[in-house]
C-alpha positions in Angstrom: 93.2 112.9 -191.3 90.0 111.5 -192.7 87.1 111.3 -190.2 84.0 109.1 -190.1 81.0 111.1 -191.3 77.2 111.0 -191.5 75.8 111.5 -195.0 72.3 112.5 -196.1 71.1 110.1 -198.8 68.8 112.8 -200.3 71.0 115.9 -200.6 74.5 114.5 -200.0 75.3 116.8 -197.0 77.9 115.3 -194.7 78.5 115.9 -191.0 81.7 114.6 -189.1 80.8 112.1 -186.4 82.8 114.1 -183.9 80.5 117.2 -184.5 77.1 115.5 -184.2 75.0 117.1 -181.5 72.2 114.6 -181.1 72.1 110.8 -181.0 70.8 110.3 -184.6 71.3 113.4 -186.9 68.6 114.0 -189.5 68.6 115.9 -192.7 65.8 116.4 -195.3 63.4 114.9 -192.7 65.2 111.5 -192.7 68.0 110.0 -190.5 71.5 110.4 -191.9 73.6 107.3 -192.7 76.9 106.7 -191.0 79.6 106.0 -193.6 82.3 103.5 -192.6 86.0 104.4 -192.8 87.9 103.0 -195.8 89.7 99.7 -194.9 93.1 101.4 -195.4 92.3 104.0 -192.8 91.0 101.7 -190.0 93.3 100.9 -187.1 94.8 97.4 -187.1 92.8 94.7 -185.4 93.9 91.2 -184.5 92.9 89.7 -187.8 94.5 92.5 -189.9 97.8 92.5 -187.9 98.5 88.8 -188.6 101.6 88.0 -190.7 100.8 86.6 -194.2 104.1 84.6 -194.2 104.1 81.0 -193.0 106.6 80.6 -190.1 108.0 77.2 -189.0 108.0 76.3 -185.4 111.7 75.6 -185.3 
């Protein structure tokens, strides 16, 4: 399973979000950036779950 991670923009080090120990992890003296999940890995929300087929009322 792919997890959300924090990534250092200077050195490229990553830390899984589930393993962070403080509120805002830092690396190389700067705050790390939280990388979003790929759209294919996100859980379905109301907009994504809509059917793309047009259905008639009757």
